[in-house]
C-alpha positions as CSV (number, residue, x, y, z in Angstrom):
1,M,-11.2,0.5,17.5
2,M,-8.1,0.7,15.5
3,A,-7.7,-0.3,11.8
4,D,-6.8,-4.0,11.0
5,F,-3.8,-4.8,8.9
6,T,-5.2,-8.1,7.8
7,K,-8.2,-6.4,6.1
8,A,-6.0,-4.0,4.3
9,Y,-3.7,-6.8,3.3
10,K,-6.4,-8.8,1.7
11,I,-7.6,-5.8,-0.4
12,T,-4.2,-4.5,-1.6
13,I,-1.8,-7.5,-1.6
14,L,-4.1,-10.5,-2.4
15,G,-6.4,-8.3,-4.5
16,N,-4.4,-5.6,-6.3
17,E,-0.9,-6.8,-6.3
18,G,-1.5,-10.2,-7.8
19,G,0.6,-13.3,-7.9
20,Y,3.8,-14.5,-9.5
21,N,5.5,-12.7,-12.4
22,P,8.7,-14.5,-13.7
23,G,10.1,-11.1,-14.9
24,I,8.1,-10.7,-18.2
25,G,8.4,-6.9,-19.0
26,E,9.8,-6.2,-15.6
27,K,11.8,-7.7,-12.8
28,E,10.6,-10.9,-11.2
29,T,7.8,-10.1,-8.7
30,Y,5.6,-12.0,-6.3
31,R,2.6,-10.4,-4.5
32,G,4.0,-7.0,-5.5
33,I,7.5,-7.6,-4.1
34,D,10.0,-6.7,-6.9
35,R,13.2,-8.7,-7.0
36,G,15.1,-5.7,-8.4
37,A,14.0,-3.4,-5.6
38,N,14.2,-6.0,-2.8
39,P,17.0,-8.4,-3.8
40,K,17.8,-9.3,-0.2
41,W,14.2,-10.2,0.8
42,N,14.5,-13.6,2.3
43,G,11.3,-14.8,0.6
44,W,13.4,-15.1,-2.6
45,Q,15.2,-18.0,-1.1
46,I,11.9,-19.9,-0.7
47,I,10.9,-19.0,-4.3
48,D,14.2,-20.0,-5.7
49,E,14.0,-23.4,-3.9
50,I,10.5,-24.0,-5.3
51,K,11.6,-23.1,-8.8
52,K,14.6,-25.4,-8.5
53,V,12.5,-28.4,-7.4
54,N,9.8,-27.7,-10.0
55,P,11.6,-26.4,-13.2
56,N,9.6,-25.4,-16.2
57,L,6.3,-24.9,-14.4
58,S,3.8,-22.5,-16.0
59,T,3.3,-19.2,-14.2
60,G,-0.1,-20.3,-13.1
61,K,1.1,-23.6,-11.5
62,M,4.1,-21.7,-9.9
63,D,1.6,-19.2,-8.5
64,V,-0.4,-22.0,-6.9
65,L,2.6,-23.6,-5.4
66,L,3.8,-20.3,-3.9
67,S,0.4,-19.5,-2.6
68,Q,0.4,-22.8,-0.7
69,N,3.7,-22.2,1.0
70,I,2.8,-21.1,4.5
71,A,6.3,-19.9,5.3
72,L,6.4,-17.7,2.2
73,Q,3.0,-16.3,2.8
74,S,3.8,-15.4,6.4
75,N,7.0,-13.8,5.2
76,I,5.1,-11.7,2.7
77,E,2.7,-10.5,5.4
78,K,5.6,-9.6,7.7
79,F,7.4,-7.7,4.9
80,Y,4.2,-5.5,4.1
81,K,3.4,-5.0,7.8
82,V,6.8,-3.7,8.7
83,N,7.6,-1.8,5.5
84,Y,4.2,-0.3,4.4
85,W,1.8,-0.5,7.3
86,D,3.9,0.2,10.5
87,I,6.0,2.9,8.8
88,V,2.8,4.9,8.1
89,N,1.6,4.2,11.8
90,L,-1.7,2.8,10.5
91,D,-2.1,0.7,13.6
92,N,-3.2,4.0,15.2
93,V,-5.7,4.9,12.6
94,T,-9.3,4.5,13.8
95,D,-11.0,4.4,10.4
96,Q,-10.5,1.1,8.5
97,Q,-11.2,2.5,5.0
98,L,-8.8,5.4,5.5
99,A,-6.1,2.8,6.6
100,N,-6.9,0.7,3.6
101,N,-6.5,3.6,1.3
102,L,-3.2,4.8,2.9
103,F,-1.8,1.2,2.9
104,D,-2.6,0.7,-0.8
105,C,-1.0,4.1,-1.4
106,S,2.1,3.1,0.6
107,V,2.5,-0.1,-1.4
108,N,1.7,1.3,-4.8
109,Q,3.2,4.8,-4.6
110,G,5.6,4.7,-1.7
111,E,5.2,5.0,2.1
112,G,6.7,8.6,2.0
113,R,3.9,9.7,-0.2
114,A,1.3,7.9,1.9
115,R,2.5,9.8,5.0
116,R,2.7,13.1,3.2
117,F,-0.8,12.7,1.6
118,M,-2.1,11.9,5.1
119,Q,-0.9,15.3,6.4
120,I,-2.0,17.2,3.2
121,A,-5.5,15.7,3.5
122,C,-5.7,16.8,7.1
123,N,-4.6,20.4,6.3
124,Y,-7.2,20.5,3.4
125,V,-10.0,19.3,5.7
126,I,-8.9,21.6,8.6
127,A,-9.0,24.6,6.3
128,S,-12.2,23.7,4.5
129,Q,-14.0,23.0,7.8
130,K,-12.6,26.1,9.5
131,S,-11.5,23.6,12.2
132,T,-9.9,24.7,15.5
133,I,-7.3,22.1,14.9
134,K,-3.8,23.6,14.2
135,P,-2.6,22.9,10.6
136,L,0.1,20.2,10.5
137,V,3.6,20.7,9.3
138,V,3.9,18.5,6.2
139,D,7.1,16.7,7.1
140,S,5.9,13.0,6.5
141,Q,6.4,12.2,10.2
142,I,3.3,10.6,11.5
143,A,3.5,11.5,15.2
144,Q,0.8,12.2,17.8
145,A,-0.4,15.5,16.2
146,T,-1.0,13.9,12.8
147,L,-2.8,11.0,14.3
148,L,-5.0,13.2,16.6
149,A,-6.0,15.3,13.6
150,F,-6.5,12.4,11.3
151,N,-8.7,10.5,13.6
152,S,-10.9,13.5,14.5
153,L,-11.6,14.8,11.0
154,P,-14.5,13.5,8.7
155,P,-13.3,10.4,7.0
156,T,-15.1,10.9,3.8
157,M,-13.4,14.3,3.3
158,L,-10.0,12.9,4.2
159,N,-10.5,9.9,1.8
160,A,-11.6,12.2,-1.1
161,E,-8.5,14.4,-0.6
162,I,-6.1,11.5,-0.3
163,N,-7.6,10.2,-3.6
164,L,-7.1,13.5,-5.2
165,E,-3.4,13.6,-4.1
166,R,-2.9,10.1,-5.4
167,E,-4.4,10.8,-8.7
168,A,-2.4,13.9,-9.2
169,S,0.7,12.0,-8.4
170,Y,-0.2,9.3,-10.9
171,R,-0.7,11.8,-13.6
172,T,3.0,13.0,-13.2
173,D,4.3,9.4,-13.4
174,A,6.1,8.4,-16.6
175,G,4.0,5.2,-16.6
176,Y,0.7,7.0,-16.4
177,A,-0.3,6.2,-20.0
178,E,0.2,2.5,-19.6
179,W,-1.1,2.1,-16.1
180,A,-3.8,4.8,-15.7
181,K,-6.8,2.4,-15.8
182,V,-5.3,0.1,-13.3
183,W,-4.3,2.9,-11.0
184,A,-7.7,4.5,-11.2
185,K,-9.2,1.4,-9.8
186,R,-7.1,1.8,-6.7
187,L,-8.9,5.1,-5.9
188,I,-11.9,3.9,-4.1
189,P,-14.6,6.3,-2.9
190,Y,-15.5,6.3,0.8
191,T,-18.5,4.2,1.4
């Protein structure tokens, strides 16, 4: 059985990324999609129209209106599926918790890091288990060799190593002092 995008989406996007931010302290964002980084995302057209028809709404009321817009919500799911799930090849991961962790990493730290951390975790487990699996080239390309290794190694060990890589990456980020507590909550132990 392969990992389910919808489950990961509910955890990361609906749970961790939150709702509407009109741009207080940062660029305007909705469900984690930053207008500055994604100015051409077509969901902004829907949001702009809702803002135009409903001027001066509180952030909370705007968030409710946006969450009720089916076209917008569908657009968001497609955006994340294509840009943060598919690009890490998570449809081919057999363990849901590992897919959840890598999807969250992809969204929060970038899909390139998620792919790299996946391969680094495999190599760590291969070495520590003295596995007969050949170590992977860490090239951030999630092809057949990476998927075969990833799906055959112990998920608890892979998850722990992915979390160690994520935490180390957070610690080198300029925003660590401000965001450390929030980021730490994203590092979930394997259950």
